[in-house]
C-alpha positions as CSV (number, residue, x, y, z in Angstrom):
1,M,-36.2,-35.1,106.3
2,K,-33.0,-33.9,108.3
3,E,-33.0,-37.3,110.2
4,Q,-32.8,-39.0,106.7
5,V,-30.0,-36.6,105.5
6,S,-28.1,-37.4,108.9
7,A,-28.6,-40.8,108.4
8,R,-27.4,-40.9,104.9
9,K,-24.3,-39.1,106.4
10,K,-23.2,-41.5,109.1
11,L,-24.0,-44.4,106.5
12,A,-21.6,-42.7,104.2
13,L,-19.0,-42.0,107.0
14,Y,-19.2,-45.1,108.7
15,A,-20.1,-48.1,106.2
16,P,-16.5,-47.8,104.7
17,V,-14.6,-48.0,107.9
18,A,-17.1,-50.9,108.7
19,L,-16.1,-52.5,105.3
20,S,-12.4,-51.9,106.0
21,V,-12.6,-53.4,109.6
22,G,-14.3,-56.5,107.9
23,I,-11.7,-57.1,105.3
24,L,-8.9,-56.7,108.1
25,A,-10.5,-59.2,110.4
26,W,-11.0,-61.7,107.7
27,L,-7.2,-61.1,107.0
28,V,-6.2,-61.5,110.5
29,Y,-8.3,-63.9,112.3
30,P,-7.0,-67.1,110.6
31,N,-3.3,-66.1,110.8
32,L,-3.5,-64.7,114.2
33,G,-1.2,-67.2,116.1
34,A,1.3,-67.2,113.2
35,M,1.3,-63.3,113.5
36,A,1.8,-63.1,117.2
37,H,5.0,-65.4,116.9
38,T,6.1,-63.2,114.2
39,L,5.7,-60.2,116.4
40,R,7.3,-61.4,119.3
41,N,10.5,-62.3,117.2
42,S,10.6,-59.1,115.5
43,N,13.5,-56.8,115.5
44,P,12.8,-53.2,117.0
45,W,16.0,-51.4,115.8
46,W,14.4,-52.2,112.0
47,L,11.0,-50.7,113.1
48,L,13.0,-47.2,114.1
49,L,14.1,-47.0,110.6
50,S,10.5,-47.5,109.2
51,V,9.6,-44.7,111.5
52,F,12.3,-42.5,110.5
53,F,11.5,-43.2,106.8
54,S,7.7,-42.2,107.5
55,V,9.2,-38.9,108.9
56,C,11.3,-38.5,105.8
57,S,8.1,-39.0,103.6
58,Y,5.7,-36.5,105.5
59,T,8.6,-34.2,105.5
60,L,9.1,-34.4,101.5
61,M,5.2,-33.7,101.0
62,G,5.9,-30.5,103.0
63,F,8.7,-29.6,100.7
64,S,6.4,-30.3,97.5
65,L,3.7,-28.1,98.7
66,W,6.5,-25.3,99.8
67,E,8.0,-25.4,96.2
68,V,4.8,-25.0,94.3
69,L,3.4,-22.4,96.7
70,R,6.7,-20.5,95.9
71,I,6.3,-21.1,92.4
72,L,3.1,-19.1,92.7
73,G,4.5,-16.4,94.5
74,I,3.4,-17.4,97.9
75,S,6.2,-17.2,100.4
76,L,5.2,-18.8,103.7
77,P,7.5,-20.5,106.7
78,F,8.6,-24.1,105.7
79,L,7.2,-25.6,109.1
80,E,3.9,-24.2,108.8
81,V,3.5,-25.3,105.1
82,A,5.0,-28.9,106.4
83,G,2.5,-29.0,109.1
84,I,-0.2,-28.1,106.8
85,A,0.9,-30.8,104.1
86,F,1.1,-33.4,106.8
87,V,-2.6,-32.8,108.2
88,S,-4.6,-32.6,105.0
89,T,-2.7,-35.8,103.9
90,T,-3.6,-37.9,107.0
91,V,-7.3,-36.4,106.7
92,N,-7.4,-37.4,103.2
93,Y,-6.1,-40.8,103.9
94,F,-8.9,-41.4,106.6
95,V,-11.9,-39.5,104.9
96,S,-13.2,-41.2,101.8
97,S,-14.2,-38.6,99.9
98,G,-12.4,-39.0,96.3
99,G,-9.5,-36.6,97.9
100,I,-11.9,-33.7,98.4
101,S,-11.6,-34.2,102.2
102,G,-7.8,-33.5,101.6
103,F,-8.1,-30.2,99.2
104,A,-10.5,-28.8,101.5
105,T,-8.5,-29.1,104.5
106,R,-5.5,-27.7,102.7
107,A,-7.6,-24.8,101.4
108,H,-9.0,-24.1,104.9
109,L,-5.5,-24.2,106.4
110,L,-3.9,-22.1,103.8
111,G,-6.9,-19.5,103.9
112,K,-5.9,-19.0,107.5
113,R,-2.8,-17.8,106.3
114,R,-4.6,-15.4,103.9
115,V,-3.5,-17.8,100.8
116,P,-6.2,-17.3,98.1
117,Y,-8.4,-20.5,97.7
118,G,-7.6,-20.4,93.8
119,A,-3.8,-21.0,94.7
120,S,-4.6,-23.6,97.2
121,V,-6.6,-25.6,94.5
122,T,-3.9,-25.0,92.0
123,S,-1.1,-26.3,94.1
124,S,-3.1,-29.2,95.4
125,V,-3.9,-30.2,91.7
126,V,-0.4,-29.7,90.5
127,I,0.9,-32.1,93.2
128,T,-1.7,-34.8,93.0
129,V,-1.2,-35.1,89.1
130,L,2.7,-35.4,89.8
131,I,1.9,-38.0,92.8
132,Y,-0.2,-40.1,90.2
133,L,2.1,-40.0,87.5
134,A,5.1,-41.2,89.6
135,L,2.7,-43.7,91.0
136,A,2.0,-44.8,87.5
137,F,5.6,-45.3,86.9
138,I,6.2,-47.2,89.9
139,V,3.0,-49.8,89.1
140,V,5.0,-50.0,85.6
141,Q,8.2,-50.9,87.1
142,G,6.5,-53.3,89.5
143,A,4.4,-55.1,86.7
144,V,7.8,-55.5,84.6
145,L,9.8,-56.9,87.8
146,Q,6.9,-59.3,88.4
147,F,6.8,-60.4,84.9
148,L,10.4,-60.7,84.8
149,H,10.2,-62.9,88.2
150,T,7.2,-65.0,87.0
151,P,6.8,-64.8,83.3
152,D,3.5,-65.4,82.9
153,V,0.4,-63.5,82.2
154,H,-1.8,-64.0,85.2
155,R,-4.2,-62.0,87.7
156,N,-1.6,-59.9,89.4
157,T,-0.3,-58.8,85.8
158,T,-3.9,-58.2,84.5
159,A,-4.7,-56.1,87.9
160,A,-1.1,-54.0,87.2
161,I,-2.1,-53.4,83.6
162,V,-5.7,-52.3,84.9
163,G,-4.0,-49.9,87.7
164,V,-1.8,-48.3,85.1
165,V,-4.7,-47.5,82.8
166,A,-6.6,-46.0,86.0
167,V,-3.8,-43.9,87.5
168,L,-2.7,-42.5,83.8
169,A,-6.4,-41.6,83.3
170,F,-7.0,-40.0,86.3
171,A,-3.7,-38.1,86.1
172,F,-4.5,-37.1,82.4
173,T,-8.0,-36.2,83.2
174,L,-6.8,-33.7,86.1
175,T,-4.4,-32.3,83.8
176,L,-6.9,-31.6,81.0
177,L,-9.4,-29.9,83.4
178,F,-6.5,-27.9,84.8
179,F,-5.8,-26.5,81.3
180,H,-8.7,-26.5,79.3
181,H,-10.7,-23.5,80.3
182,E,-14.1,-24.3,79.2
183,L,-13.9,-27.5,81.6
184,R,-12.2,-25.9,84.2
185,T,-14.8,-23.5,84.4
186,V,-17.6,-26.0,84.4
187,W,-15.7,-28.6,87.2
188,G,-13.9,-25.8,88.8
189,R,-17.6,-24.7,90.0
190,K,-18.4,-28.3,91.4
191,L,-15.1,-28.6,93.1
192,F,-15.5,-25.1,94.8
193,L,-18.9,-26.2,96.1
194,A,-17.6,-29.5,97.0
195,V,-14.4,-28.1,98.7
196,N,-16.9,-25.6,100.3
197,R,-19.2,-28.4,101.9
198,V,-16.2,-30.0,103.4
199,I,-14.4,-26.5,104.6
200,Y,-17.8,-26.2,106.4
201,L,-17.2,-29.1,108.7
202,F,-14.4,-27.6,110.1
203,S,-15.3,-24.0,110.3
204,R,-18.8,-23.9,110.0
205,R,-18.4,-20.9,107.6
206,E,-18.4,-21.2,104.0
207,I,-16.8,-19.2,101.4
208,P,-19.8,-17.0,99.6
209,R,-20.9,-18.8,96.3
210,E,-20.8,-15.1,94.5
211,N,-17.2,-15.4,95.1
212,F,-16.5,-18.0,92.5
213,D,-15.7,-15.6,90.0
214,K,-12.6,-14.4,92.4
215,F,-11.6,-17.9,92.9
216,E,-11.8,-18.5,89.4
217,A,-9.5,-15.7,88.6
218,Q,-7.1,-16.6,91.3
219,L,-6.9,-20.2,89.6
220,D,-6.2,-18.6,86.2
221,E,-3.4,-16.8,87.6
222,G,-2.2,-19.8,89.4
223,I,-2.2,-21.6,86.0
224,R,-0.4,-19.0,84.3
225,A,2.2,-19.0,87.1
226,I,2.7,-22.5,86.7
227,E,3.0,-22.4,82.7
228,V,5.7,-19.5,83.0
229,R,7.7,-21.4,85.6
230,R,6.8,-25.0,84.6
231,F,10.5,-26.0,84.3
232,E,10.8,-25.2,88.1
233,L,8.4,-28.2,88.7
234,S,11.4,-30.6,88.2
235,K,12.2,-30.0,92.0
236,V,8.6,-30.8,92.9
237,L,8.9,-33.9,91.0
238,A,12.3,-34.8,92.5
239,Y,10.5,-34.4,96.0
240,V,7.6,-36.7,95.0
241,F,9.6,-39.5,93.6
242,A,11.8,-39.2,96.8
243,D,8.5,-39.3,98.7
244,W,7.5,-42.7,97.3
245,F,11.0,-43.9,97.8
246,S,10.7,-43.4,101.6
247,N,7.5,-45.2,101.3
248,I,9.0,-48.2,99.9
249,L,11.8,-48.0,102.6
250,I,9.2,-47.8,105.4
251,L,7.9,-51.2,103.8
252,Y,11.5,-52.7,103.1
253,F,12.5,-52.1,107.0
254,A,9.1,-53.3,108.5
255,F,9.5,-56.7,106.3
256,R,13.5,-56.9,107.8
257,A,11.8,-56.5,111.1
258,V,9.9,-59.9,110.8
259,G,13.2,-61.4,109.4
260,V,12.2,-61.2,105.7
261,S,14.8,-59.6,103.5
262,L,13.4,-58.7,99.9
263,G,15.0,-58.0,96.7
264,P,14.3,-55.1,94.7
265,S,11.9,-56.7,92.4
266,T,10.0,-58.3,94.9
267,L,9.8,-55.2,97.0
268,V,8.9,-52.8,94.0
269,A,6.3,-55.3,92.7
270,G,4.3,-56.1,96.0
271,F,4.4,-52.1,97.0
272,A,3.2,-51.4,93.6
273,F,0.1,-53.8,93.9
274,G,-0.7,-52.4,97.4
275,M,-0.8,-49.0,96.4
276,L,-3.0,-49.4,93.6
277,M,-5.5,-50.5,96.4
278,T,-5.2,-47.1,98.3
279,I,-7.0,-45.4,95.2
280,I,-10.2,-47.1,95.9
281,P,-12.2,-44.0,96.6
282,I,-14.6,-46.0,99.2
283,L,-12.1,-47.2,101.2
284,P,-10.3,-44.9,103.6
285,G,-6.7,-44.9,102.7
286,G,-7.5,-48.1,101.0
287,L,-7.7,-49.9,104.6
288,G,-7.9,-53.4,104.2
289,A,-7.8,-53.8,100.5
290,M,-4.1,-52.4,100.5
291,E,-3.1,-55.1,102.8
292,A,-4.8,-57.9,101.1
293,A,-3.0,-57.1,98.1
294,M,0.3,-56.6,99.5
295,T,0.1,-59.9,101.2
296,A,-1.3,-61.8,98.0
297,A,1.7,-60.2,96.1
298,F,4.3,-61.2,98.4
299,S,2.9,-64.5,99.3
300,G,2.5,-65.5,95.5
301,M,6.5,-64.3,95.8
302,G,7.3,-66.6,98.4
303,V,7.1,-64.8,101.9
304,P,5.0,-66.4,104.2
305,V,1.7,-65.1,104.7
306,A,2.1,-64.0,108.3
307,E,5.1,-62.0,107.8
308,A,3.7,-60.7,104.6
309,L,0.5,-59.7,106.6
310,T,2.7,-58.5,109.5
311,A,4.7,-56.3,107.5
312,S,1.9,-54.9,105.9
313,L,0.1,-53.7,108.8
314,M,3.3,-52.5,110.4
315,F,3.4,-50.2,107.0
316,R,-0.1,-49.4,107.6
317,L,0.8,-48.5,111.2
318,F,3.9,-46.2,110.6
319,Y,2.5,-44.5,107.5
320,Y,-1.1,-44.0,108.4
321,L,-2.2,-44.3,112.2
322,L,0.8,-42.8,113.9
323,P,1.1,-39.9,111.6
324,A,-3.0,-39.6,112.0
325,F,-2.7,-39.4,115.7
326,A,0.3,-37.0,115.7
327,S,-1.7,-34.5,113.0
328,I,-4.2,-33.8,116.1
329,F,-1.2,-32.2,117.4
330,I,0.0,-30.5,114.6
331,Y,-3.6,-29.0,113.8
332,W,-3.6,-27.7,117.1
333,A,-0.3,-26.1,116.9
334,L,-1.4,-24.6,113.4
335,H,-4.6,-23.2,114.8
336,A,-2.5,-21.6,117.7
337,T,-0.1,-20.0,115.3
338,E,-3.0,-18.5,112.7
339,P,-2.6,-15.0,111.9
340,P,-5.6,-12.4,113.1
341,S,-8.8,-13.5,111.4
342,T,-9.6,-11.7,108.5
343,E,-12.3,-12.0,105.7
344,D,-10.2,-11.2,102.6
345,H,-8.6,-14.3,101.6
346,S,-7.5,-12.7,98.4
347,R,-4.2,-11.2,99.8
348,H,-1.0,-13.5,99.9
349,G,-0.5,-12.2,103.3
350,R,3.2,-13.2,104.0
351,G,5.0,-12.0,100.9
352,K,3.9,-12.4,97.3
353,R,7.1,-12.2,95.4
């Protein structure tokens, strides 16, 4: 029985990665020669700008989390919060769990700094809702710009409409669960248990299940704080949009590096279609699907396939792979600076204001 459970866990972990690698191989192999030529002639200075805006993006994620925690009355040093946002985001991109892995990692790291789990979940839900609302706006803009560029209803337009509906539905569902007490109680328990299982992978310890009532009380307290100070969320929303803008610039300068200068409409439309693929829950960070969507979108708008695929892979490298490598060292630094261990996660530690 244990062997069967272990086999299922391994299948759940490795099958999505294998599928992603298969998609990438299917994309890259036929274009390998042209891509090699494109890389040999790429401009490294533009690539440095891509790296710069990747750093900007992750820094803005840190500001988003730091600001929401501040609204909840929790004061932590910015560098620690930025590190926690960095590590939890990269984990979320590479572990296919519908976002639970990122929630759990953030709760684990904040919990080590005596931030209540209810506050961790509140901050994660608020930021997730704002991220998806901003993504829906970007996808709508991309669909409009694509339609203006080629005013025909075709497969890409249909995909954009479906994507907007899916993203908005997800954000609406999160918002409804967040503010509807009965639904929040039911799904809060499920989220609590799911996050608990993932936390166990990190610490080999779980939050006692009888502590759910305490968790729910903390969550209710966090929601009341958000409702009272909801107008302060405008700053968080500004950080979220600035983060998405930095993402777009990573891709823009990746294209400049391979000798392609994109106009705003082409850039946003292709980026939007690619980002829609990252929300596929079974693929880690939409690996393979995002590159396929971006390549198809940009090649459909006149960009050579080799350049479109190469720039998409560079975007993957700078925004996903290099940060994932860096997050290992950031996680070690966060672990080294943890305050003394405590069983009481109900205190805010460094200053509840």
